[in-house]
C-alpha positions in Angstrom: 137.9 146.8 133.5 138.8 144.3 130.8 142.5 143.8 130.4 143.9 143.3 126.9 147.2 143.9 125.2 147.7 147.6 124.6 147.7 147.1 120.9 144.2 145.8 121.0 143.1 148.5 123.5 144.3 151.2 121.1 142.0 149.9 118.3 139.0 150.0 120.7 140.0 153.5 121.8 140.1 154.7 118.2 136.7 153.1 117.5 135.3 155.0 120.5 136.8 158.2 119.0 134.9 157.7 115.7 137.5 155.8 113.6 135.9 153.3 111.2 138.8 152.7 108.8 142.5 152.2 109.3 145.0 152.0 106.4 148.2 150.1 106.8 150.4 147.1 106.5 151.1 144.7 109.3 154.6 143.4 110.3 156.2 141.5 113.1 156.8 144.7 115.0 153.3 146.2 114.9 151.3 142.9 114.8 149.9 143.6 118.3 148.1 146.7 116.9 146.2 144.3 114.7 145.0 142.0 117.5 142.0 144.1 118.3 141.0 145.7 114.9 138.2 143.3 114.0 137.0 142.9 117.5 136.7 146.7 117.7 134.6 146.8 114.5 137.1 148.7 112.4 137.8 148.0 108.8 141.4 147.6 107.8 142.5 148.5 104.3 145.7 146.6 103.3 147.9 149.0 101.2 150.7 147.6 99.0 153.2 150.2 100.3 153.2 152.4 103.4 153.3 155.4 101.1 150.0 154.3 99.6 148.6 153.8 103.1 149.5 157.3 104.1 148.0 158.8 100.9 144.8 156.8 101.4 144.5 158.1 105.0 145.0 161.6 103.5 142.4 161.1 100.8 139.9 159.7 103.3 140.4 162.7 105.7 140.0 165.3 102.9 136.8 163.6 101.7 135.1 162.9 105.0 136.4 165.6 107.3 137.3 162.8 109.8 140.9 162.0 110.7 142.7 159.5 108.5 144.5 156.8 110.5 147.5 154.7 109.3 149.3 151.8 111.0 152.9 151.2 110.1 155.9 149.3 111.4 159.1 150.5 113.0 161.8 151.9 110.8 161.2 151.4 107.0 157.4 151.5 107.5 157.7 154.9 109.2 160.1 156.2 106.6 157.8 155.1 103.8 154.8 157.0 105.2 156.8 160.2 105.8 156.1 161.5 102.3 152.3 161.4 102.9 152.9 162.9 106.3 154.7 165.8 104.7 152.0 166.3 102.2 149.3 166.2 104.9 151.3 168.8 106.9 151.6 171.1 103.9 147.9 170.9 103.1 146.5 170.9 106.6 145.1 167.4 106.7 144.1 165.6 109.9 146.1 162.4 109.8 147.2 160.1 112.7 150.1 157.8 112.1 150.6 155.1 114.7 153.8 153.1 114.5 155.6 150.6 116.6 159.2 151.3 117.8 162.1 149.7 119.5 162.2 150.1 123.3 165.9 150.9 123.4 168.3 152.1 120.7 171.1 153.8 122.6 173.1 150.9 123.9 172.1 148.3 121.3 172.8 148.2 117.6 171.8 146.0 114.8 168.2 145.4 115.7 165.5 144.7 113.1 164.1 148.0 111.6 166.4 150.1 113.9 166.6 153.8 113.3 168.9 156.3 115.1 165.9 158.6 115.9 162.5 157.4 114.7 160.6 160.0 116.7 162.9 162.8 115.5 162.7 161.7 111.8 158.9 161.8 111.8 158.9 165.2 113.6 160.4 166.8 110.5 157.2 166.2 108.4 154.4 166.4 110.9 152.9 168.6 113.6 154.5 166.6 116.4 156.0 163.2 116.9 156.0 161.5 120.4 156.8 158.1 121.8 154.6 156.2 124.3 156.3 153.6 126.6 153.1 152.8 128.5 149.4 152.7 128.1 148.5 155.9 129.9 150.9 157.9 127.7 149.6 156.3 124.5 146.0 157.1 125.5 146.9 160.7 126.5 148.7 161.3 123.1 145.9 159.9 121.1 143.4 162.1 122.8 145.7 165.1 122.4 145.8 164.4 118.7 142.1 164.1 118.3 141.5 167.2 120.4 143.9 169.2 118.3 142.2 168.0 115.1 139.1 169.8 116.1 140.5 172.9 117.9 143.7 173.8 115.9 144.9 173.9 112.4 144.5 170.3 111.1 147.9 168.7 110.6 149.3 165.1 110.9 150.5 163.7 114.2 152.8 160.7 114.8 152.8 158.4 117.8 155.3 155.6 118.3 154.5 152.9 120.8 157.2 150.6 122.0 156.9 147.0 121.2 157.0 145.9 124.9 154.2 148.4 125.6 152.1 147.1 122.8 152.4 143.5 124.0 151.8 144.3 127.7 148.3 144.0 129.1 146.5 147.2 129.9 143.1 148.5 131.1 140.8 150.1 128.6 141.3 153.7 127.6 139.2 156.3 129.4 135.9 157.3 127.6 136.2 160.1 125.0 136.2 163.6 126.5 133.4 166.0 125.8 133.4 167.5 122.4 135.1 170.9 122.3 133.8 173.5 119.9 135.7 176.8 119.4 135.5 179.9 117.4 131.7 179.8 116.8 131.2 183.4 118.0 133.8 186.2 117.7 134.5 189.4 119.5 131.5 191.7 119.1 133.6 194.9 118.7 136.0 193.3 116.3 133.2 192.1 114.0 131.5 195.5 114.3 134.7 197.1 113.0 134.9 194.6 110.1 131.2 195.2 109.3 131.8 199.0 109.2 134.8 198.6 106.9 132.7 196.5 104.5 130.0 199.2 104.5 132.5 201.8 103.6 134.3 199.9 100.9 133.3 200.5 97.3 135.3 197.6 95.7 135.9 194.9 98.3 137.6 191.7 97.3 137.2 188.3 99.1 140.0 185.8 98.7 139.0 182.4 99.9 141.5 179.7 100.8 141.3 176.0 101.5 140.8 176.6 105.1 137.6 178.4 104.4 136.1 176.4 101.6 133.2 175.1 103.7 131.7 178.6 103.6 127.9 178.5 103.2 126.0 181.6 101.9 129.1 182.9 100.1 127.0 184.2 97.2 124.7 186.0 99.6 127.6 187.6 101.5 129.4 188.7 98.3 126.2 190.2 97.0 125.5 192.0 100.3 129.0 193.4 100.5 129.3 194.2 96.8 132.4 192.0 96.7 134.4 190.3 94.0 135.6 186.8 95.0 138.8 185.0 94.1 140.0 181.7 95.5 143.2 179.8 95.9 143.3 176.4 94.1 142.3 174.7 97.4 139.4 177.2 98.0 137.6 176.6 94.7 133.9 175.9 94.9 133.2 178.6 97.5 131.3 180.4 94.8 130.0 178.7 91.6 132.6 178.9 88.8 130.1 180.5 86.5 129.1 183.4 88.9 129.8 186.9 87.6 131.2 187.9 91.0 133.8 185.1 90.9 137.2 185.7 89.2 138.4 182.1 89.5 141.5 180.5 91.0 143.9 182.8 89.1 145.9 184.1 92.0 149.1 182.6 90.6 148.6 184.5 87.3 150.9 187.6 87.3 147.9 189.7 86.0 146.0 188.9 89.2 148.1 191.5 91.0 146.6 194.2 88.8 143.1 193.1 89.7 143.9 193.0 93.4 145.4 196.4 93.3 142.0 197.8 92.3 140.3 196.7 95.6 139.8 199.2 98.4 139.4 196.5 101.0 140.7 192.9 101.0 139.3 190.1 103.1 141.4 186.9 103.1 140.0 183.9 104.9 141.8 180.5 105.4 144.8 180.9 103.2 148.5 181.1 103.8 148.9 183.1 100.6 152.0 181.0 100.2 154.4 180.5 97.3 152.3 177.8 95.8 149.2 180.1 96.0 150.8 183.1 94.4 154.2 182.3 92.8 155.3 185.8 93.6 156.3 187.6 96.8 153.6 190.2 96.9 149.8 189.8 96.6 149.5 193.2 94.9 147.1 195.0 97.2 147.5 198.6 98.2 144.5 198.7 100.5 144.0 197.4 104.0 143.7 193.6 104.5 141.5 191.8 106.9 143.1 188.4 107.6 141.1 185.5 109.1 142.9 182.3 110.0 143.1 179.6 112.7 146.9 179.7 112.6 148.4 182.8 114.4 151.7 182.4 112.4 149.8 183.0 109.2 148.2 186.2 110.6 151.5 187.8 111.1 153.3 187.0 107.8 154.8 189.3 105.2 151.5 190.3 103.7 150.8 192.7 106.6 147.2 192.4 107.6 145.7 195.6 109.2 143.1 193.5 111.0 144.0 190.1 112.2 141.2 187.7 113.2 142.4 184.5 115.0 139.4 182.3 114.5 138.0 179.3 112.6 136.5 180.2 109.2 133.2 178.8 110.3 133.0 181.1 113.2 133.9 184.1 111.1 131.5 183.3 108.3 128.6 182.6 110.7 129.0 185.9 112.4 129.6 187.8 109.2 126.6 186.3 107.5 124.3 187.2 110.4 125.4 190.8 110.2 125.2 191.1 106.4 121.8 189.4 106.3 120.5 192.3 108.5 121.5 194.9 106.0 118.5 196.5 104.3 119.8 196.0 100.8 122.6 194.7 98.7 125.5 197.1 98.1 126.1 198.1 94.5 128.6 195.9 92.7 131.1 198.5 91.5 133.5 196.2 89.9 133.3 196.5 86.1 131.6 193.3 85.0 132.9 193.5 81.4 136.4 194.0 82.6 136.1 191.1 85.0 134.8 188.8 82.2 137.6 190.0 79.9 140.2 189.3 82.6 138.8 185.8 83.0 139.1 185.2 79.2 142.7 186.6 79.2 143.7 184.2 82.0 142.1 181.3 80.2 144.0 182.2 77.0 147.3 182.3 78.9 146.6 178.7 80.2 145.6 177.5 76.8 148.9 178.9 75.3 151.0 177.5 78.1 149.5 174.0 78.1 147.9 173.4 74.7 145.1 170.9 74.3 144.3 170.4 78.0 141.4 172.8 78.5 139.1 170.9 76.0 139.8 167.6 77.7 139.1 169.2 81.1 135.8 170.6 79.9 134.9 167.3 78.3 135.5 165.7 81.7 133.3 168.3 83.4 130.5 167.7 80.9 130.1 164.1 81.9 131.0 164.0 85.6 128.1 164.3 88.2 128.2 167.7 89.9 129.2 166.1 93.2 132.2 164.2 91.9 135.3 164.3 94.1 138.5 164.5 92.1 142.0 163.6 93.2 144.9 164.8 91.0 148.6 164.3 90.9 151.5 166.6 90.0 150.7 166.6 86.3 150.3 169.2 83.6 146.7 168.2 83.1 146.0 169.1 86.7 148.0 172.3 86.6 145.8 173.6 83.8 142.5 172.1 84.9 142.6 173.3 88.5 142.6 176.9 87.2 139.7 176.5 84.8 137.6 173.5 85.8 134.2 174.9 87.1 133.5 173.9 90.7 130.0 174.2 92.0 130.8 173.0 95.5 133.8 173.3 97.8 136.0 170.4 98.9 135.6 168.4 95.6 139.1 168.7 94.0 142.1 167.5 96.1 145.7 168.0 95.0 149.1 167.7 96.6 149.5 171.5 96.6 152.3 172.5 99.0 154.7 169.5 99.4 154.0 168.6 95.7 154.6 164.9 95.8 154.2 162.6 92.9 152.1 159.4 93.3 149.3 161.1 95.3 146.2 160.7 93.2 145.6 157.0 93.0 145.9 156.0 96.6 144.3 159.2 97.8 141.3 158.6 95.5 141.1 155.1 97.0 140.9 156.5 100.5 138.4 159.1 99.4 136.2 156.5 97.7 136.2 154.3 100.8 135.1 157.3 102.8 132.5 158.5 100.4 130.9 155.2 99.5 128.5 155.5 96.5 129.5 159.1 95.7 131.5 159.4 92.5 135.3 159.7 92.8 137.9 160.2 90.0 141.7 160.0 90.0 143.9 161.9 87.6 147.6 161.2 87.3 150.4 161.8 84.8 152.1 158.9 83.1 155.3 159.3 85.2 153.7 160.1 88.6 151.2 157.2 88.2 154.1 154.8 88.4 155.1 155.9 91.9 152.1 154.2 93.4 150.6 152.1 90.7 150.7 149.0 92.9 147.7 150.4 94.8 145.6 149.5 91.8 145.3 146.1 93.4 143.6 147.6 96.4 141.0 149.2 94.2 140.4 145.9 92.4 140.4 143.9 95.7 137.7 146.2 97.1 135.7 146.4 93.8 135.9 150.2 93.9 134.0 152.0 91.1 136.9 154.4 90.3 137.8 156.0 87.0 141.6 156.5 86.9 142.7 158.8 84.2 146.3 158.7 83.1 147.4 161.8 81.1 150.3 160.5 79.0 152.6 163.0 77.3 155.5 160.5 77.4 157.7 162.7 79.5 158.2 164.9 82.5 156.6 167.8 80.5 156.6 170.4 83.2 160.3 169.8 84.0 161.2 169.9 80.3 159.4 173.3 80.0 161.1 174.6 83.1 164.5 173.6 81.8 163.8 175.3 78.5 162.8 178.5 80.2 166.0 178.4 82.2 168.1 177.8 79.1 169.1 174.3 80.2 169.2 171.6 77.6 166.4 169.2 78.6 168.0 166.2 80.3 166.5 163.1 81.8 162.9 164.2 81.1 161.9 161.5 78.6 161.2 158.0 80.0 160.1 154.7 78.5 156.6 153.9 79.6 154.9 150.5 80.0 151.8 149.5 78.1 149.4 151.0 80.6 146.4 149.1 79.2 148.1 145.7 79.5 149.5 146.7 82.9 146.0 147.7 84.2 144.5 144.5 82.8 147.1 142.5 84.6 145.8 144.0 87.9 142.3 143.2 86.9 141.1 146.7 86.0 138.7 147.6 83.3 140.5 149.7 80.6 139.8 152.3 77.9 142.1 154.1 75.5 140.0 156.9 73.9 141.4 158.8 70.9 138.7 161.5 70.6 136.9 163.7 73.1 133.6 161.9 72.5 135.3 158.6 73.1 136.8 160.0 76.3 133.4 161.1 77.5 131.9 157.7 76.9 134.9 156.0 78.6 134.4 158.1 81.8 130.6 157.5 81.8 131.2 153.8 81.4 133.8 153.8 84.2 131.3 155.5 86.6 128.9 152.5 86.2 131.5 149.7 86.0 131.8 147.0 88.6 135.4 148.0 89.6 138.1 150.4 88.8 138.8 151.5 85.2 142.1 152.8 83.9 141.5 155.4 81.1 144.7 156.0 79.2 144.7 159.4 77.4 147.5 160.7 75.3 148.2 164.4 74.7 147.2 164.2 71.0 143.5 163.4 71.8 141.2 165.7 69.9 
């Protein structure tokens, strides 16, 4: 077998495992990882900061369903990518971070990029963090990561490889193992029990989370079961936003507990029902819950599921659809359609009152974007309102830093998503403050000629924090910042720009950006009308 430095062999191994793109920044410690990238036929995207590289890998993974891979250096490079790793962990994203590391840190001090415990630091924000000191260990860890990406809850992994090991010559990695498929068929008796419960239920309610958003035939299943459907923010698109059986992504609205209390059977698929899904301790149900999740910890949480199904959502949906499709007729929909519609309007009115002026802009955006547009948003008030009301016709099209809640996500994640999706439309939405966390990644979008509308929602302050302080009777402090001239800043990077002042101008700007020959920064202030 051909001998190469291990760093080069790793790139060839990744290519054999289906990796086409790596995001990262080279340095003297990890340069051996770059020796084999071109030879292996992998595209490398040079980020301007390791945080950007991590978010790009995250965005690529969410858009394509393939693991996102990032290369970083020892010490500060690893520290910089830990925020994206934490976000990927929180939102169940398949991401592999490969870093170099020092061979010895116990008896020696003062080395370049030295950390006291690099492996342990990374372990705080990812599924696992391990160190490889030889080729066989590196290969085994990489295959472990890729195996778990397909058989367990997707979460980021970190592998450090010592510099001497990267430099040492090694034989090629073994060929990829056979593909493992799990959870495609569930226990017959358990599924029969669930089918019987659905037959008996008069007002069943499906709650769909991000882990179940790729659920085909949802409309057919809801119709057959006579079910009302709600989703978490991450689960939107499982049912069309205009469907009368769909009561939106309003779980975090206090009034949703009253709706849920009316159900006589609750089926929750692929959701943690976490704090950021509900913003309350209790879901509000008084009926039995059927809980389906790939993570056994989720199945046994405080919500107390009566029937716990440890399975992939794909396996559950496949089996359930086959069973429901054999029913002779649809069950009556006994939820009051008028009350459901009225509840939807009430929730929308609450959002409009809490965050004035945002819904019309969100709807204007929806009017002009192609139906298959993928959107990446940041922690901004525009996204907080839009992700509750923006109609989604397909799943997996709106990506947001839900759990970890980091700023600076949207732009680099959208770059990664656009690289993965090619000609399909992608849009980034960031607030004026959060955009400045990772604005340097504009240069990556320009460098790669990415057709990417980048919407900056500018209210001139940390609006959500100001509102929170007021509610807590704290005099708002440090929530208003001086912003740069975003148009001039974007032009300095080589971006197209637009600064619409009306909704019609905004629509035109978005349409123009979708057909431009590179990225376009669209600066929108909160007084647009």
